C-alpha positions as CSV (number, residue, x, y, z in Angstrom):
1,X,-12.5,-22.5,-14.3
2,X,-9.8,-19.8,-14.1
3,X,-8.1,-18.8,-10.9
4,X,-8.1,-15.2,-9.8
5,X,-5.0,-13.3,-9.0
6,X,-4.2,-12.7,-5.3
7,X,-5.9,-9.6,-3.8
8,X,-3.9,-7.2,-1.7
9,X,-6.3,-5.1,0.4
10,X,-5.4,-1.6,1.7
11,X,-7.3,-0.7,4.8
12,X,-7.4,1.9,7.6
13,X,-9.4,4.9,8.9
14,X,-10.3,7.8,6.6
15,X,-7.6,10.3,5.8
16,X,-4.8,7.9,6.8
17,X,-3.4,7.8,3.3
18,X,-4.8,4.6,1.8
19,X,-5.6,6.1,-1.6
20,X,-2.3,8.1,-1.6
21,X,-0.5,4.8,-1.1
22,X,-2.2,3.3,-4.1
23,X,-1.1,6.4,-6.2
24,X,2.5,6.1,-4.9
25,X,2.7,2.4,-5.7
26,X,1.3,2.9,-9.2
27,X,3.1,6.2,-9.8
28,X,0.0,7.8,-11.1
29,X,-3.1,9.7,-9.9
30,X,-5.5,6.8,-10.2
31,X,-7.1,6.6,-6.7
32,X,-9.9,8.8,-5.5
33,X,-8.7,11.1,-2.7
34,X,-10.4,13.9,-0.9
35,X,-10.8,16.0,2.3
36,X,-12.3,14.7,5.5
37,X,-14.9,11.9,5.1
38,X,-15.2,12.7,1.5
39,X,-12.6,10.1,0.5
40,X,-13.3,6.8,-1.1
41,X,-16.8,5.5,-0.2
42,X,-16.5,2.4,-2.3
43,X,-14.0,-0.4,-2.7
44,X,-12.0,0.0,-5.9
45,X,-10.0,-2.9,-7.4
46,X,-7.0,-2.0,-9.5
47,X,-6.0,-4.7,-12.0
48,X,-3.9,-5.1,-15.1
49,X,-5.4,-4.2,-18.4
50,X,-4.3,-3.6,-22.0
51,X,-6.1,-0.3,-22.0
52,X,-7.1,2.1,-19.2
53,X,-10.7,1.6,-18.2
54,X,-12.9,2.5,-15.2
55,X,-15.9,0.2,-14.8
56,X,-18.4,1.0,-12.0
57,X,-20.4,-1.9,-10.5
58,X,-23.9,-0.5,-9.7
59,X,-26.3,-1.4,-6.9
60,X,-28.8,-2.8,-9.4
61,X,-26.3,-5.3,-10.7
62,X,-25.4,-3.4,-13.9
63,X,-22.1,-1.7,-14.9
64,X,-21.2,1.8,-16.2
65,X,-18.0,3.2,-17.7
66,X,-16.6,6.5,-16.5
67,X,-13.6,8.7,-17.4
68,X,-10.6,8.4,-15.2
69,X,-10.5,12.1,-14.4
70,X,-14.1,12.0,-13.1
71,X,-13.4,8.9,-11.0
72,X,-10.2,10.4,-9.5
73,X,-11.9,13.7,-8.7
74,X,-14.9,11.9,-7.1
75,X,-17.3,13.7,-9.4
76,X,-19.6,10.8,-10.0
77,X,-23.2,12.0,-10.2
78,X,-24.6,8.5,-9.5
79,X,-22.2,7.8,-6.5
80,X,-25.1,6.6,-4.3
81,X,-25.9,3.9,-6.9
82,X,-22.3,2.6,-7.0
83,X,-21.2,-0.5,-5.0
84,X,-17.7,-0.8,-6.3
85,X,-15.3,0.0,-9.1
86,X,-12.8,-2.0,-11.2
87,X,-9.9,0.0,-12.7
88,X,-7.9,-1.5,-15.4
89,X,-4.4,-0.1,-15.9
90,X,-1.2,-0.8,-17.9
91,X,1.0,-1.1,-14.8
92,X,3.6,-3.9,-14.4
93,X,2.9,-4.0,-10.7
94,X,-0.6,-5.3,-11.4
95,X,0.3,-8.2,-13.6
96,X,0.4,-10.7,-10.8
97,X,-1.7,-9.1,-8.1
98,X,-4.8,-6.9,-7.7
99,X,-4.8,-4.0,-5.3
100,X,-8.0,-3.1,-3.5
101,X,-8.5,0.4,-2.1
102,X,-11.2,0.5,0.6
103,X,-13.4,3.1,2.4
104,X,-12.3,4.4,5.8
105,X,-13.3,2.2,8.7
106,X,-14.5,5.1,10.8
107,X,-16.2,7.3,8.3
108,X,-19.7,5.9,8.7
109,X,-21.4,2.5,9.1
110,X,-21.9,1.9,5.4
111,X,-18.2,2.5,4.7
112,X,-17.2,0.3,7.5
113,X,-19.3,-2.5,6.1
114,X,-17.8,-2.1,2.7
115,X,-14.3,-2.1,4.1
116,X,-15.0,-5.3,6.1
117,X,-16.5,-7.0,3.1
118,X,-13.3,-6.3,1.2
119,X,-11.3,-7.9,4.0
120,X,-13.3,-11.0,3.6
121,X,-12.1,-11.4,0.0
122,X,-8.5,-10.4,0.6
123,X,-5.4,-12.6,0.5
124,X,-3.0,-10.0,2.1
125,X,-3.6,-6.7,3.9
126,X,-1.8,-3.4,4.2
127,X,-2.9,-1.6,7.3
128,X,-2.3,2.2,7.0
129,X,-2.2,4.1,10.3
130,X,-1.2,7.6,11.3
131,X,1.5,8.7,13.7
132,X,-1.0,9.3,16.5
133,X,-1.3,5.9,18.1
134,X,-4.1,3.5,17.3
135,X,-7.8,4.5,17.7
136,X,-10.5,2.1,18.7
137,X,-11.7,1.6,15.1
138,X,-8.1,0.7,14.2
139,X,-7.9,-1.8,17.0
140,X,-11.0,-3.4,15.5
141,X,-9.3,-3.6,12.1
142,X,-6.4,-5.5,13.7
143,X,-8.9,-7.9,15.5
144,X,-10.7,-8.5,12.2
145,X,-7.5,-9.3,10.4
146,X,-6.5,-11.7,13.2
147,X,-10.0,-13.4,13.0
148,X,-9.6,-13.9,9.3
149,X,-6.0,-15.1,9.7
150,X,-4.6,-12.8,7.0
151,X,-1.0,-12.0,6.6
152,X,-0.4,-8.3,6.7
153,X,2.1,-5.4,6.8
154,X,1.6,-2.2,8.8
155,X,2.5,1.3,7.5
156,X,2.7,4.3,9.7
157,X,2.1,7.4,7.6
158,X,4.1,10.2,9.3
159,X,1.9,13.1,8.4
160,X,0.5,15.0,11.3
161,X,-0.7,18.6,11.6
162,X,0.5,18.6,15.2
163,X,3.9,19.9,14.1
164,X,6.5,19.6,11.4
165,X,8.8,17.4,13.6
166,X,6.2,14.7,13.2
167,X,6.7,14.7,9.4
168,X,10.0,12.8,9.3
169,X,9.8,9.0,9.4
170,X,13.3,9.2,10.9
171,X,12.3,11.4,13.8
172,X,12.7,10.0,17.3
173,X,9.2,10.8,18.2
174,X,7.9,8.7,15.3
175,X,10.2,5.9,16.3
176,X,8.5,6.0,19.8
177,X,5.1,6.1,18.3
178,X,5.9,3.1,16.1
179,X,7.0,1.2,19.1
180,X,3.7,2.0,20.8
181,X,1.7,0.8,17.8
182,X,3.8,-2.4,17.7
183,X,2.8,-3.0,21.3
184,X,-0.8,-2.6,20.4
185,X,-0.3,-5.0,17.4
186,X,1.2,-7.6,19.8
187,X,-1.7,-7.2,22.3
188,X,-4.2,-7.7,19.5
189,X,-2.5,-11.1,18.6
190,X,-1.4,-9.9,15.2
191,X,2.3,-10.3,15.6
192,X,2.5,-13.8,14.0
193,X,0.7,-12.6,10.9
194,X,2.6,-9.3,10.5
195,X,5.4,-9.3,7.9
196,X,8.1,-6.6,8.0
197,X,8.6,-4.4,4.9
198,X,12.3,-4.5,5.5
199,X,14.5,-6.0,8.2
200,X,12.6,-6.9,11.3
201,X,10.6,-3.7,11.6
202,X,6.9,-4.6,12.2
203,X,5.6,-1.0,11.9
204,X,7.1,0.7,8.8
205,X,7.4,4.5,9.0
206,X,6.9,6.5,5.8
207,X,5.7,9.8,4.6
208,X,3.4,9.3,1.6
209,X,3.0,13.0,0.9
210,X,6.8,13.5,0.7
211,X,7.0,10.8,-1.9
212,X,4.1,12.1,-3.8
213,X,5.7,15.5,-3.9
214,X,9.1,14.1,-4.8
215,X,7.6,12.2,-7.7
216,X,6.3,15.4,-9.2
217,X,2.6,14.5,-8.9
218,X,1.3,16.8,-6.2
219,X,1.6,19.9,-8.3
220,X,-0.5,18.2,-11.0
221,X,-3.7,18.1,-8.9
222,X,-6.3,20.7,-9.3
223,X,-6.1,21.9,-5.7
224,X,-3.7,24.8,-5.4
225,X,-4.5,25.3,-1.7
226,X,-3.3,21.7,-1.0
227,X,-0.1,22.3,-3.0
228,X,0.5,25.6,-1.1
229,X,-0.1,23.9,2.3
230,X,2.2,21.1,1.5
231,X,5.0,23.4,0.3
232,X,4.6,25.5,3.5
233,X,5.0,22.4,5.7
234,X,7.9,21.2,3.7
235,X,9.7,24.6,3.8
236,X,9.0,24.7,7.6
237,X,10.5,21.3,8.2
238,X,13.5,21.9,5.8
239,X,13.9,25.6,6.8
240,X,17.7,25.2,7.4
241,X,18.6,23.2,4.3
242,X,15.8,24.0,1.9
243,X,13.6,21.3,0.3
244,X,16.0,18.5,-0.8
245,X,16.2,17.2,-4.4
246,X,13.5,14.8,-5.4
247,X,15.7,11.7,-5.2
248,X,16.7,12.6,-1.6
249,X,13.2,13.4,-0.5
250,X,11.9,10.1,-2.1
251,X,14.5,8.1,-0.1
252,X,13.7,10.0,3.1
253,X,10.0,9.3,2.6
254,X,10.4,5.5,3.2
255,X,8.2,4.6,0.3
256,X,10.8,3.1,-1.9
257,X,11.2,-0.1,0.3
258,X,7.4,-0.5,0.2
259,X,7.4,-0.5,-3.6
260,X,10.4,-2.9,-3.5
261,X,8.4,-5.2,-1.2
262,X,5.6,-5.3,-3.7
263,X,8.0,-6.2,-6.5
264,X,9.8,-9.0,-4.6
265,X,6.9,-10.6,-2.8
266,X,5.7,-14.1,-3.8
267,X,2.1,-13.0,-4.3
268,X,1.5,-16.1,-6.4
269,X,1.7,-18.2,-3.2
270,X,-1.5,-16.5,-2.1
271,X,-3.4,-17.6,-5.2
272,X,-6.1,-20.3,-4.8
273,X,-5.5,-23.4,-6.9
274,X,-2.9,-24.0,-9.6
275,X,-4.1,-21.4,-12.1
276,X,-1.2,-19.0,-11.3
277,X,1.2,-21.6,-12.8
278,X,3.3,-19.2,-14.9
279,X,4.5,-17.1,-12.0
280,X,4.9,-20.2,-9.8
281,X,7.1,-22.0,-12.3
282,X,9.2,-18.8,-12.9
283,X,9.9,-18.5,-9.2
284,X,10.6,-22.2,-8.8
285,X,13.0,-22.3,-11.7
286,X,14.7,-19.1,-10.5
287,X,15.2,-20.5,-7.0
288,X,16.5,-23.9,-8.4
289,X,19.0,-22.0,-10.6
290,X,20.2,-19.9,-7.6
291,X,20.5,-23.1,-5.5
292,X,22.6,-24.9,-8.1
293,X,24.9,-21.9,-8.6
294,X,25.4,-21.5,-4.9
295,X,26.1,-25.2,-4.5
296,X,28.7,-25.1,-7.2
297,X,30.2,-21.9,-5.7
298,X,30.4,-23.6,-2.3
299,X,32.0,-26.7,-3.7
300,X,34.6,-24.8,-5.6
301,X,35.4,-22.7,-2.5
302,X,35.8,-25.9,-0.4
303,X,38.1,-27.5,-3.1
304,X,40.2,-24.3,-3.2
305,X,40.4,-24.3,0.6
306,X,41.7,-27.8,0.4
307,X,44.3,-26.9,-2.2
308,X,42.6,-28.9,-4.9
309,X,41.7,-26.0,-7.3
310,X,43.8,-23.1,-8.4
């Protein structure tokens, strides 16, 4: 019997940016996004495949194939008959881990049930929150993650219509909001399970929309009003300097360390059983080589210090 790849589950309330995070990680418009509660109503699993394919799991136990553009646009005529989706993509990031995009926890009871069910099958969780402090549904998410004992990372997406100052992950007000969220995380008992994206920061600040703009994807969507609104907000925030070059905006967005975290994480350690042998062996050999090289380097340094090696 084969062993499945580890499952990284992305959860949060609706319109927090879960699907946008998937798109940013995979550098492609592959996740279903929308306005208000019209975002993802099903759990979608993104996995590696030789060719792109969207397979819907139906309520009656059957399956159906759909075109990617229809899936991303959410124009699925039989949406009420769908219980999930499996999206196969040629993306290196998906070779050793599956990513699960979930419905919003606070959209409606059905979506909350679907999101909770996805958590029950997860190996790791990314909790996406907004820079407004945690709502009661989000506190319940933390409590559910604690109950299941799942390791997690928390991302605070700094997009807030309350004012352009709230857009920058580096803004003092967002630093204060992140501290408040971290206090709530500690109160929920999640601190021991929470892994920092970089350094020792428990709540990582980012702006997913900034990165999506910087990567040139936002203007590809068929929603000119969304593009115009985003440009207006960007111009308002960067009114003194003008919108920075793509590379600068991408760095300011805080998303690059998240992508790096995905690349360097030992997801194979989350797999059940020994079926993930290839990756486990590669990591073990790599660490052994690094250990031997460091030991030789230290030994030579000691000898040189003692005058034994020129």
